Structures are given as structure tokens and as C-alpha cells.
C-alpha positions, 0 to 999 in steps of 0.5 A: 912862289908863281911860275913866273917868280920860279923861273926868275930864279931859276934862271938867276942861279943858272947865271950864279958864278959859283954855281956856273963853276960847280956845275959843271964838274958835278955834270962832268964827274956824273957823266964819266961814272955812268960811262965807267958803269957801261958795258961798252962795244963799238961797230964800224969803228974801222970807219973813222980808223980809215980816215986817220990812217990816212991823215985826214981829220973828221968831222964827227956827227951825231944826231943831238938827243944822243950828246950825253956819251959822246966825249967818251966815243973814241979817248985819246983823239984830238977833237974840237966841238961846236957848241952854241951860243944860246944861254945854256952853252956856257954849261955845256962848254966847259963841260966840254973843256972838263973832258978834253974838248977844245970848243968853238962857240957859234953856229954852222948856220946862223953868224956863222962866219967867226965859227967857219973859221974857227973851225978851218983854223981847228981842221988845219990844226990837226984838230977833229970837229965834233958837229950836232946837225940837229942842234941846238933846238932842232928840229930834231933829226933835221940836218942844216945844212951847215955841216955840209959847208964846213965839210965842203970846204975843209974837204974833211970827211963827215964820219956819222956814230949814233950810241944806245943802250940796251936800257935807257930812258928818253928825257921829255925834250925836244931832242928826246935825249938818251940817258943810258942806265947804270949797268947796262950793255951800250954800243956806238954804231960809226957810218962810212964816211961822205965825202962833200966835193969843194964845187958842190952846188947848191942842189948838190948841198942839199942833196948831201944833207937829206943823205946823212940824215937818212945815214944818222938815222939808220944807224941810230935805229941799228943802235936802238935795235943792236941789243935786240938783235945783234945786227 
């Protein structure tokens, strides 16, 4: 079978209704099993908890490459995740739903009016938002303006977080997707909340983008080095 024929076969299989029903359940089950096999600690968990204690809903942000174990970052807290409408988004949406998250389909930067309205409703409905600011296709570790605009419009604080493990593998994907090895030690590292004033100018939005990038990079570095330095 030629490469193009194989690609067409994979695409057809991906869109098969039976496959679309079964694969998300299998994927969600594997993710849950993997999480249970990790020895997890949290660093800086007081940051989101202090926001919730004040009655705030938060915008949880992390790099796309750290997505795999993020559905378990804080079990029991209601959340809505922004998932792009690209082709693989339907699978990701179904997995997120199985794992207890509400799903908002769209983009915070492209054709985002509908997504913005849904996110505003989610915040008002007492849901936390979950956004990967460099998703769904990159560039890697670069914050797009959408998440800053959402924070500006809603008044909700952005709370960055990262994940890593003592033993892990990075896939050869655009986002260097991290997969923890079973029975590893794992860590979630939270950062300080970031508030965006409703009056923020375009230049100030850019400064908040740069600041969030720096925070996420620092948290990711701390998470990756945690079991070597115990910081």
C-alpha cells in the first residue's frame, strides 16, 4: 500500500462512527490507569485554592505538551476546556467529556466570538476554564492573545500550572508531548494568579502574553527538575 493510500485509509478509519465511539473510552481508561500508577505530589496548590476561597473561578493554563495528565490536576472541581474544531478535536472532546469536563469547541483567537460567549457563560455558571495557550498547533510554548483577552473580559485570574515526571518520554510532535512512565513519581507545579485589567490596552495585552510565557516556562523547568533538585 502506498503512503497516500495508507493516509487515506487512516483518515477513513478515524472518521468511522464505531471507531469514534470506542476509541475515546479506551483512551480515557488508559489515561486513568496511567494516573493511578503514578506517585503524585503538588507544589503551589495554595494558589488556585486561595482564588476559590475568594469565590473566584480561574483560568487554568498549561503548555499543550503537558496535556495528558492535566484532567487529573484537581479532581472534583468543575471545569470547561477549550478545544479547537480541528479534525482530531472530536476525539479529544469526547475524552474530556468522559473524564468529567465540559467542552467548548472553538478557538480563542480564530473565529472566537462563539467560543468567547461560551467561556463567558461558563465563568458566570461557576465553571473554571482550561486553556492551552499554545494549542492546538503551535507555535510551541508561545502564548496567543486569546487567553489574555478571556481574562480581561471575564475578570477571572489566569493560574498557570505544569506537569512532569521523574521518568518520562517526549513524543516527536510539534509540542514535544510528554508521556510519564508508569510507576514514576510525578508533580504538578502551580504558579501565582495573573489578573488582567478590563481596561488593558493592546500593548498591555502583549506584555501579559510575555509574562505568562515566562511563568509557564519557569513552572515547566521547575517540574522537569523537581525530582533532581527537590525545589
